[in-house]
C-alpha positions as CSV (number, residue, x, y, z in Angstrom):
1,X,10.9,-3.4,17.0
2,X,10.4,0.0,15.4
3,X,7.9,0.4,12.6
4,X,7.7,2.8,9.7
5,X,4.2,3.5,8.6
6,X,3.9,4.9,5.0
7,X,0.7,6.7,4.2
8,X,0.0,8.4,0.8
9,X,-2.5,11.3,0.6
10,X,-4.1,13.0,-2.4
11,X,-6.7,15.6,-1.7
12,X,-7.6,14.2,1.7
13,X,-7.6,17.4,3.7
14,X,-10.5,16.2,5.8
15,X,-8.9,12.9,6.6
16,X,-5.3,14.0,7.5
17,X,-5.8,14.7,11.2
18,X,-8.1,11.7,11.7
19,X,-5.7,9.2,10.1
20,X,-2.4,10.5,11.5
21,X,-3.8,10.8,15.0
22,X,-5.2,7.3,14.9
23,X,-1.9,5.9,13.8
24,X,0.1,7.8,16.4
25,X,-2.3,6.7,19.2
26,X,-2.1,3.1,18.1
27,X,1.7,2.9,17.5
28,X,3.2,5.7,19.6
29,X,6.8,5.3,18.6
30,X,6.2,4.6,14.9
31,X,8.1,6.5,12.2
32,X,5.2,7.9,10.3
33,X,5.9,8.9,6.7
34,X,3.2,10.9,4.9
35,X,3.3,11.5,1.2
36,X,1.4,14.4,-0.3
37,X,0.8,13.2,-3.9
38,X,0.4,16.6,-5.6
39,X,-2.8,17.6,-3.7
40,X,-4.6,20.7,-4.9
41,X,-6.6,21.2,-1.6
42,X,-5.3,21.9,1.9
43,X,-3.7,18.4,2.4
44,X,-0.2,19.8,2.4
45,X,-1.1,22.5,5.0
46,X,-2.8,19.9,7.2
47,X,0.3,17.6,7.1
48,X,2.6,20.4,8.1
49,X,0.7,20.7,11.4
50,X,2.0,17.3,12.4
51,X,5.6,18.0,13.5
52,X,6.3,14.4,14.4
53,X,5.5,13.2,10.9
54,X,8.0,12.9,8.1
55,X,6.4,14.5,5.1
56,X,7.3,14.0,1.4
57,X,5.6,16.5,-0.9
58,X,5.2,16.0,-4.7
59,X,4.6,19.2,-6.7
60,X,2.3,17.3,-9.0
61,X,0.4,14.0,-8.8
62,X,2.6,11.0,-9.6
63,X,0.2,8.3,-8.3
64,X,-0.1,5.9,-5.4
65,X,2.8,3.7,-6.6
66,X,5.3,6.6,-6.7
67,X,4.1,7.8,-3.3
68,X,4.5,4.4,-1.7
69,X,7.9,3.8,-3.2
70,X,9.1,7.2,-2.1
71,X,7.9,6.4,1.4
72,X,9.6,3.0,1.4
73,X,12.9,4.5,0.3
74,X,12.7,7.1,3.1
75,X,11.8,4.6,5.8
76,X,14.5,3.9,8.4
77,X,12.9,1.2,10.6
78,X,13.3,-2.5,10.1
79,X,9.6,-3.1,9.5
80,X,7.5,-1.1,7.0
81,X,3.7,-1.0,7.0
82,X,1.7,0.6,4.2
83,X,-1.9,2.0,4.4
84,X,-4.2,4.4,2.7
85,X,-4.8,8.0,3.7
86,X,-8.6,7.9,3.2
87,X,-9.4,6.6,6.7
88,X,-10.9,3.3,5.5
89,X,-8.0,1.3,6.9
90,X,-7.9,0.5,10.6
91,X,-4.5,1.2,12.4
92,X,-5.4,-1.4,15.0
93,X,-4.6,-4.0,12.3
94,X,-0.9,-2.8,12.1
95,X,0.3,-4.8,15.1
96,X,-1.5,-7.9,13.8
97,X,0.1,-7.6,10.4
98,X,3.6,-7.1,11.9
99,X,3.1,-10.2,14.2
100,X,2.8,-12.4,11.1
101,X,6.2,-11.3,9.8
102,X,7.7,-13.9,12.1
103,X,6.4,-16.6,9.8
104,X,6.3,-14.8,6.5
105,X,8.3,-12.2,4.5
106,X,5.3,-10.1,3.4
107,X,1.8,-9.8,4.9
108,X,-1.1,-8.5,2.8
109,X,-4.4,-7.3,4.3
110,X,-7.6,-8.8,2.9
111,X,-10.9,-6.9,3.1
112,X,-13.5,-9.6,3.8
113,X,-16.2,-7.1,4.6
114,X,-15.6,-4.2,2.2
115,X,-17.4,-1.0,2.9
116,X,-17.5,0.4,-0.7
117,X,-20.3,0.7,-3.2
118,X,-21.4,-2.5,-5.0
119,X,-20.0,-1.6,-8.4
120,X,-16.5,-1.0,-6.9
121,X,-16.6,-4.3,-5.1
122,X,-17.7,-6.2,-8.2
123,X,-15.0,-4.6,-10.3
124,X,-12.3,-5.3,-7.7
125,X,-13.3,-9.0,-7.4
126,X,-13.3,-9.4,-11.1
127,X,-9.9,-7.8,-11.5
128,X,-8.5,-10.0,-8.7
129,X,-9.9,-13.1,-10.4
130,X,-8.4,-12.2,-13.8
131,X,-5.0,-11.5,-12.1
132,X,-5.0,-14.8,-10.2
133,X,-5.8,-16.8,-13.3
134,X,-3.2,-14.9,-15.4
135,X,-0.3,-14.8,-12.9
136,X,-1.0,-18.0,-10.9
137,X,-1.1,-16.5,-7.4
138,X,-3.5,-17.2,-4.5
139,X,-3.8,-13.6,-3.1
140,X,-7.4,-12.6,-3.2
141,X,-7.3,-8.9,-2.5
142,X,-4.2,-7.1,-3.9
143,X,-6.1,-3.8,-3.9
144,X,-6.0,-3.7,-0.1
145,X,-3.5,-1.0,0.9
146,X,-2.5,-2.5,4.2
147,X,0.7,-4.5,3.8
148,X,3.7,-5.2,6.0
149,X,7.2,-6.2,5.0
150,X,10.8,-6.0,6.2
151,X,12.6,-3.0,4.9
152,X,15.4,-5.2,3.5
153,X,13.0,-6.6,1.0
154,X,12.2,-3.2,-0.6
155,X,15.2,-4.0,-3.0
156,X,13.0,-6.6,-4.7
157,X,10.5,-4.0,-5.9
158,X,10.6,-3.0,-9.6
159,X,8.9,0.4,-9.5
160,X,6.4,1.3,-12.2
161,X,3.2,3.2,-12.2
162,X,0.7,0.7,-10.8
163,X,3.1,-1.7,-9.1
164,X,1.3,-1.3,-5.8
165,X,-1.4,-3.6,-7.1
166,X,1.1,-6.3,-8.0
167,X,3.4,-6.2,-4.9
168,X,2.4,-9.8,-3.8
169,X,3.4,-11.0,-7.3
170,X,6.7,-9.1,-7.3
171,X,7.6,-10.4,-3.9
172,X,6.4,-13.9,-4.5
173,X,8.2,-14.1,-7.8
174,X,11.4,-13.0,-6.0
175,X,11.2,-16.1,-3.8
176,X,9.6,-14.4,-0.7
177,X,6.8,-15.9,1.3
178,X,3.6,-13.9,1.1
179,X,0.5,-14.4,3.2
180,X,-2.9,-12.7,3.6
181,X,-4.7,-11.6,6.8
182,X,-8.2,-10.4,7.2
183,X,-8.3,-6.7,8.2
184,X,-11.0,-4.3,9.1
185,X,-12.4,-2.0,6.4
186,X,-14.4,1.1,7.2
187,X,-16.7,3.4,5.2
188,X,-15.2,6.7,4.2
189,X,-15.9,9.5,6.7
190,X,-14.9,12.3,4.4
191,X,-14.1,12.9,0.7
192,X,-14.5,10.4,-2.2
193,X,-12.4,7.9,-4.1
194,X,-9.9,9.4,-6.6
195,X,-10.2,6.4,-9.0
196,X,-12.8,5.6,-11.7
197,X,-13.7,1.9,-12.4
198,X,-13.2,2.3,-16.1
199,X,-9.8,4.1,-15.8
200,X,-8.5,1.6,-13.2
201,X,-9.7,-1.4,-15.3
202,X,-7.9,-0.1,-18.5
203,X,-4.7,0.5,-16.6
204,X,-5.0,-2.8,-14.9
205,X,-5.2,-4.7,-18.1
206,X,-2.1,-3.0,-19.5
207,X,-0.2,-3.6,-16.3
208,X,-1.2,-7.2,-16.2
209,X,0.5,-7.8,-19.6
210,X,3.6,-6.0,-18.4
211,X,3.6,-7.9,-15.2
212,X,3.6,-11.3,-17.0
213,X,6.7,-10.1,-18.9
214,X,8.4,-8.7,-15.8
215,X,7.9,-12.0,-13.8
216,X,9.7,-13.8,-16.5
217,X,12.7,-11.4,-16.3
218,X,12.8,-10.4,-12.7
219,X,16.2,-10.8,-10.9
220,X,15.9,-13.0,-7.8
221,X,18.4,-11.5,-5.3
222,X,19.7,-13.9,-2.7
223,X,18.8,-13.3,0.9
224,X,22.3,-12.5,1.9
225,X,22.9,-10.0,-0.9
226,X,23.9,-6.5,0.5
227,X,24.2,-3.3,-1.4
C-alpha cells in the first residue's frame, strides 16, 4: 500500500538532505511531502534540489500544526505518516508504524529512550502527565512526531495552532482506536530545537483548556460518512 510521508521543516538546512535521503532509501515508492514552514535559512533551496519530493512553501512561519495539516490535506496515498525534519526520528520505524494500522486506526510513536537534554525531557514528561490527568487518555508521549493514520481519518482533525500535540485526543474522542509503539529517537546531528520550554509550557496550558472544551463539542463522524 502506498504511503504519504509528511515532514515539516523550519530552518533545517543542514538536515534536509539527510532526512529526505533516509526516507527515500527506506520507503522508495513513498509520496514524500516536505513543508517549508517559513524558513529564513537555505531550507527552501535545499528542498528544491529534491525533484521527487512534493514541496509546500509558507512565506512566513505558521507553526508545526499548520505545516502538518497542509501536508495531510495534500497527501494522496491511503496511509499517512508524520515525522519531524530535524533528523531525530528514524525512518526505519515507518514500516512498523504502518503495520499496526491493521489493528488500530491511529498509531503514535513513543520515545522510550529520548536523546534530548534533561530539562526538555522533564518538561515533556510533566506536560504529558498533566494532559493525561486532565483529558483522561493513556498516551504517554504525544510530543513524538511519528504518527501513522489512514488518510480517510484526516476529516476528524479540528485544526488549531498546537493541535499536533493533541492528535491522539482528537482521534480518540472521535471514536477511533489509538495505540502507541516504541520508536527510535536519535540525537540531533545538526541545528538546534526551535522551541523554548517556557514558551511551549505556556501555550500548552492554554491549549489544554481549549482541548477540554473541544472534546465536549467535537462532532463524531460515522465511519461510512463521505464528503
